PATI-852699 format. One record per atom (N, C-alpha, C): residue number from 0; atom name; z, x, y. Coordinates in Angstrom, 1 decimal. Example, Ala and Ser with C-alpha at 12.3 -4.5 7.8 and 13.67 -1.06 7.14 Angstrom:
% PATI-852699
{0,"N",{7.8,13.2,-5.7}}
{0,"CA",{7.8,12.3,-4.5}}
{0,"C",{7.8,13.2,-3.3}}
{1,"N",{7.1,12.8,-2.2}}
{1,"CA",{7.1,13.7,-1.1}}
{1,"C",{7.9,12.9,0.0}}
//
This chain:
% PATI-852699
{0,"N",{0.0,0.8,-1.2}}
{0,"CA",{0.0,0.0,0.0}}
{0,"C",{0.0,0.9,1.3}}
{1,"N",{0.8,2.0,1.2}}
{1,"CA",{0.9,2.8,2.4}}
{1,"C",{-0.4,3.6,2.7}}
{2,"N",{-1.2,3.8,1.6}}
{2,"CA",{-2.4,4.6,1.8}}
{2,"C",{-3.4,3.8,2.7}}
{3,"N",{-3.4,2.5,2.6}}
{3,"CA",{-4.3,1.7,3.3}}
{3,"C",{-4.0,1.7,4.8}}
{4,"N",{-2.7,1.7,5.2}}
{4,"CA",{-2.3,1.7,6.6}}
{4,"C",{-1.8,3.0,7.1}}
{5,"N",{-2.1,4.1,6.4}}
{5,"CA",{-1.5,5.4,6.7}}
{5,"C",{-1.9,5.9,8.1}}
{6,"N",{-3.1,5.8,8.5}}
{6,"CA",{-3.5,6.2,9.9}}
{6,"C",{-2.8,5.3,10.9}}
{7,"N",{-2.7,4.0,10.7}}
{7,"CA",{-2.0,3.2,11.6}}
{7,"C",{-0.6,3.5,11.8}}
{8,"N",{0.1,3.8,10.7}}
{8,"CA",{1.5,4.2,10.7}}
{8,"C",{1.7,5.5,11.4}}
{9,"N",{0.8,6.4,11.2}}
{9,"CA",{0.9,7.7,11.9}}
{9,"C",{0.7,7.5,13.4}}
{10,"N",{-0.2,6.8,13.8}}
{10,"CA",{-0.4,6.5,15.2}}
{10,"C",{0.8,5.8,15.9}}
{11,"N",{1.3,4.8,15.1}}
{11,"CA",{2.5,4.1,15.6}}
{11,"C",{3.7,5.1,15.7}}
{12,"N",{3.9,6.0,14.8}}
{12,"CA",{5.0,6.9,14.8}}
{12,"C",{4.8,7.9,16.0}}
{13,"N",{3.6,8.3,16.3}}
{13,"CA",{3.4,9.2,17.4}}
{13,"C",{3.7,8.5,18.7}}
{14,"N",{3.3,7.2,18.9}}
{14,"CA",{3.5,6.5,20.1}}
{14,"C",{5.0,6.3,20.2}}
{15,"N",{5.7,6.0,19.2}}
{15,"CA",{7.2,5.8,19.3}}
{15,"C",{7.9,7.1,19.6}}
{16,"N",{7.4,8.2,19.1}}
{16,"CA",{8.0,9.5,19.4}}
{16,"C",{7.8,9.9,20.9}}
{17,"N",{6.7,9.4,21.5}}
{17,"CA",{6.4,9.7,22.9}}
{17,"C",{7.2,8.7,23.8}}
{18,"N",{7.3,7.5,23.4}}
{18,"CA",{7.9,6.4,24.3}}
{18,"C",{9.4,6.3,24.2}}
{19,"N",{10.0,6.4,23.0}}
{19,"CA",{11.4,6.2,22.8}}
{19,"C",{12.3,7.2,23.7}}
{20,"N",{12.0,8.5,23.7}}
{20,"CA",{12.8,9.4,24.6}}
{20,"C",{12.9,8.9,26.0}}
{21,"N",{11.8,8.4,26.5}}
{21,"CA",{11.8,7.9,27.9}}
{21,"C",{12.7,6.8,28.2}}
{22,"N",{13.0,6.0,27.1}}
{22,"CA",{13.9,4.9,27.3}}
{22,"C",{15.4,5.3,27.4}}
{23,"N",{15.7,6.5,26.8}}
{23,"CA",{17.0,7.0,26.7}}
{23,"C",{17.4,8.0,27.8}}
{24,"N",{16.4,8.5,28.5}}
{24,"CA",{16.6,9.5,29.5}}
{24,"C",{16.6,8.9,30.9}}
{25,"N",{17.7,9.1,31.7}}
{25,"CA",{17.7,8.6,33.0}}
{25,"C",{17.7,9.8,34.0}}
{26,"N",{17.1,9.5,35.1}}
{26,"CA",{17.0,10.6,36.2}}
{26,"C",{15.6,11.3,36.2}}
{27,"N",{15.6,12.3,36.9}}
{27,"CA",{14.4,13.1,37.1}}
{27,"C",{14.2,14.1,36.1}}
{28,"N",{12.9,14.4,35.8}}
{28,"CA",{12.6,15.5,34.9}}
{28,"C",{12.4,16.8,35.7}}
{29,"N",{13.3,17.6,35.7}}
{29,"CA",{13.3,18.9,36.4}}
{29,"C",{13.0,20.0,35.5}}
{30,"N",{12.5,21.1,36.0}}
{30,"CA",{12.2,22.2,35.2}}
{30,"C",{13.4,23.2,35.1}}
{31,"N",{13.3,24.1,34.3}}
{31,"CA",{14.3,25.1,34.1}}
{31,"C",{14.4,26.1,35.3}}
{32,"N",{13.3,26.3,36.0}}
{32,"CA",{13.3,27.1,37.2}}
{32,"C",{14.2,26.6,38.3}}
{33,"N",{14.1,25.3,38.5}}
{33,"CA",{14.9,24.7,39.6}}
{33,"C",{16.4,24.8,39.2}}
{34,"N",{16.7,24.5,38.0}}
{34,"CA",{18.1,24.6,37.6}}
{34,"C",{18.6,26.1,37.6}}
{35,"N",{17.8,27.0,37.3}}
{35,"CA",{18.2,28.4,37.4}}
{35,"C",{18.5,28.8,38.8}}
{36,"N",{17.6,28.4,39.7}}
{36,"CA",{17.8,28.7,41.2}}
{36,"C",{19.1,28.1,41.7}}
{37,"N",{19.4,26.9,41.3}}
{37,"CA",{20.7,26.3,41.7}}
{37,"C",{21.9,27.0,41.1}}
{38,"N",{21.8,27.4,39.9}}
{38,"CA",{22.9,28.2,39.3}}
{38,"C",{23.1,29.5,39.9}}
{39,"N",{22.0,30.2,40.2}}
{39,"CA",{22.1,31.5,40.9}}
{39,"C",{22.7,31.4,42.3}}
{40,"N",{22.4,30.3,43.0}}
{40,"CA",{23.0,30.1,44.3}}
{40,"C",{24.5,29.8,44.2}}
{41,"N",{24.9,29.2,43.1}}
{41,"CA",{26.3,28.9,42.9}}
{41,"C",{27.1,30.2,42.6}}
{42,"N",{26.5,31.0,41.7}}
{42,"CA",{27.1,32.2,41.2}}
{42,"C",{27.2,33.3,42.2}}
{43,"N",{26.0,33.5,42.9}}
{43,"CA",{26.0,34.6,43.9}}
{43,"C",{25.2,34.1,45.1}}
{44,"N",{25.8,33.5,46.1}}
{44,"CA",{25.1,33.0,47.3}}
{44,"C",{24.4,34.0,48.1}}
{45,"N",{24.7,35.3,48.0}}
{45,"CA",{24.0,36.3,48.7}}
{45,"C",{22.8,36.9,48.0}}
{46,"N",{22.5,36.4,46.8}}
{46,"CA",{21.4,36.9,46.0}}
{46,"C",{20.0,36.7,46.8}}
{47,"N",{19.2,37.8,46.8}}
{47,"CA",{17.9,37.8,47.3}}
{47,"C",{16.9,38.1,46.2}}
{48,"N",{15.9,37.3,46.0}}
{48,"CA",{14.9,37.6,45.0}}
{48,"C",{14.2,38.9,45.3}}
{49,"N",{14.0,39.7,44.2}}
{49,"CA",{13.4,41.0,44.4}}
{49,"C",{11.9,41.0,44.2}}
{50,"N",{11.3,39.8,43.9}}
{50,"CA",{9.9,39.7,43.8}}
{50,"C",{9.5,38.3,44.3}}
{51,"N",{8.3,38.2,44.9}}
{51,"CA",{7.8,36.9,45.3}}
{51,"C",{6.4,36.8,44.7}}
{52,"N",{6.0,35.7,44.4}}
{52,"CA",{4.7,35.4,43.8}}
{52,"C",{3.5,35.7,44.8}}
{53,"N",{2.5,36.3,44.3}}
{53,"CA",{1.3,36.6,45.2}}
{53,"C",{0.6,35.3,45.5}}
{54,"N",{0.5,34.4,44.5}}
{54,"CA",{-0.1,33.1,44.7}}
{54,"C",{0.9,32.0,44.4}}
{55,"N",{1.0,31.1,45.3}}
{55,"CA",{2.0,30.0,45.2}}
{55,"C",{1.2,28.7,45.2}}
{56,"N",{0.8,28.2,44.0}}
{56,"CA",{0.0,26.9,44.0}}
{56,"C",{0.9,25.8,44.3}}
{57,"N",{0.4,24.6,44.7}}
{57,"CA",{1.2,23.5,45.0}}
{57,"C",{1.8,22.9,43.6}}
{58,"N",{2.8,22.1,43.7}}
{58,"CA",{3.5,21.6,42.5}}
{58,"C",{2.6,20.9,41.5}}
{59,"N",{1.6,20.1,42.0}}
{59,"CA",{0.7,19.3,41.1}}
{59,"C",{-0.2,20.3,40.4}}
{60,"N",{-0.5,21.4,41.0}}
{60,"CA",{-1.4,22.4,40.3}}
{60,"C",{-0.6,23.0,39.1}}
{61,"N",{0.7,23.3,39.3}}
{61,"CA",{1.5,23.8,38.2}}
{61,"C",{1.6,22.8,37.1}}
{62,"N",{1.8,21.5,37.4}}
{62,"CA",{1.8,20.5,36.4}}
{62,"C",{0.5,20.4,35.6}}
{63,"N",{-0.6,20.5,36.4}}
{63,"CA",{-2.0,20.4,35.7}}
{63,"C",{-2.2,21.6,34.8}}
{64,"N",{-1.8,22.8,35.2}}
{64,"CA",{-1.9,24.0,34.3}}
{64,"C",{-1.1,23.8,33.1}}
{65,"N",{0.1,23.3,33.2}}
{65,"CA",{1.0,23.1,32.1}}
{65,"C",{0.4,22.1,31.1}}
{66,"N",{-0.2,21.0,31.7}}
{66,"CA",{-0.8,20.0,30.8}}
{66,"C",{-2.0,20.5,30.1}}
{67,"N",{-2.8,21.4,30.9}}
{67,"CA",{-4.0,22.0,30.3}}
{67,"C",{-3.6,22.9,29.1}}
{68,"N",{-2.6,23.7,29.3}}
{68,"CA",{-2.1,24.6,28.3}}
{68,"C",{-1.6,23.8,27.1}}
{69,"N",{-0.9,22.7,27.3}}
{69,"CA",{-0.5,21.9,26.1}}
{69,"C",{-1.7,21.3,25.4}}
{70,"N",{-2.7,20.8,26.2}}
{70,"CA",{-3.9,20.2,25.6}}
{70,"C",{-4.7,21.2,24.8}}
{71,"N",{-4.8,22.4,25.3}}
{71,"CA",{-5.6,23.4,24.6}}
{71,"C",{-4.8,23.8,23.3}}
{72,"N",{-3.5,23.9,23.3}}
{72,"CA",{-2.7,24.2,22.1}}
{72,"C",{-2.8,23.1,21.1}}
{73,"N",{-2.8,21.9,21.5}}
{73,"CA",{-2.9,20.8,20.6}}
{73,"C",{-4.3,20.7,20.0}}
{74,"N",{-5.3,21.0,20.8}}
{74,"CA",{-6.7,21.0,20.3}}
{74,"C",{-6.9,22.1,19.3}}
{75,"N",{-6.3,23.3,19.5}}
{75,"CA",{-6.4,24.4,18.6}}
{75,"C",{-5.7,24.0,17.3}}
{76,"N",{-4.5,23.5,17.4}}
{76,"CA",{-3.8,23.1,16.1}}
{76,"C",{-4.6,22.0,15.4}}
{77,"N",{-5.1,21.0,16.1}}
{77,"CA",{-5.9,20.0,15.4}}
{77,"C",{-7.1,20.5,14.8}}
{78,"N",{-7.8,21.5,15.4}}
{78,"CA",{-9.0,22.1,14.8}}
{78,"C",{-8.6,22.9,13.6}}
{79,"N",{-7.6,23.6,13.6}}
{79,"CA",{-7.2,24.4,12.4}}
{79,"C",{-6.8,23.5,11.2}}
{80,"N",{-6.0,22.4,11.5}}
{80,"CA",{-5.7,21.5,10.5}}
{80,"C",{-6.9,20.8,9.9}}
{81,"N",{-7.9,20.4,10.8}}
{81,"CA",{-9.1,19.8,10.3}}
{81,"C",{-9.9,20.8,9.5}}
{82,"N",{-10.0,22.1,9.9}}
{82,"CA",{-10.7,23.1,9.2}}
{82,"C",{-10.2,23.3,7.8}}
{83,"N",{-8.8,23.4,7.7}}
{83,"CA",{-8.2,23.6,6.4}}
{83,"C",{-8.4,22.3,5.5}}
{84,"N",{-8.3,21.2,6.1}}
{84,"CA",{-8.4,19.9,5.3}}
{84,"C",{-9.9,19.8,4.8}}
{85,"N",{-10.8,20.2,5.6}}
{85,"CA",{-12.2,20.1,5.2}}
{85,"C",{-12.5,21.1,4.1}}
{86,"N",{-12.0,22.3,4.2}}
{86,"CA",{-12.2,23.3,3.2}}
{86,"C",{-11.6,22.8,1.8}}
{87,"N",{-10.4,22.2,1.9}}
{87,"CA",{-9.7,21.7,0.7}}
{87,"C",{-10.5,20.6,0.1}}
{88,"N",{-11.1,19.8,0.9}}
{88,"CA",{-11.9,18.6,0.4}}
{88,"C",{-13.2,19.1,-0.3}}
{89,"N",{-13.8,20.1,0.3}}
{89,"CA",{-15.1,20.7,-0.2}}
{89,"C",{-14.9,21.4,-1.6}}
{90,"N",{-13.7,22.0,-1.8}}
{90,"CA",{-13.5,22.7,-3.1}}
{90,"C",{-13.3,21.8,-4.2}}
{91,"N",{-12.9,20.6,-4.0}}
{91,"CA",{-12.7,19.6,-5.1}}
{91,"C",{-14.0,19.1,-5.6}}
{92,"N",{-14.2,19.0,-7.0}}
{92,"CA",{-15.5,18.5,-7.5}}
{92,"C",{-15.7,17.0,-7.3}}
//
């Protein structure tokens, strides 16, 4: 019975894994960089950064690059899984 609806169940599980955490988390989604800056300001208020970035893109560019990196990684993993599954299917008589 589960073989017939396997793809539907997998898609439903992925959707639930993406949506359920959003229901339980309240507040803003901040990055680790912002939290680290706040903690450094608390621990040592006189701290001065010893390096500054040569290129400072706007915040939405950073988000876009992060999403692009995640998409490329997911695409690569999907390609490799499909490649191995295809090879395994071809070997069987």
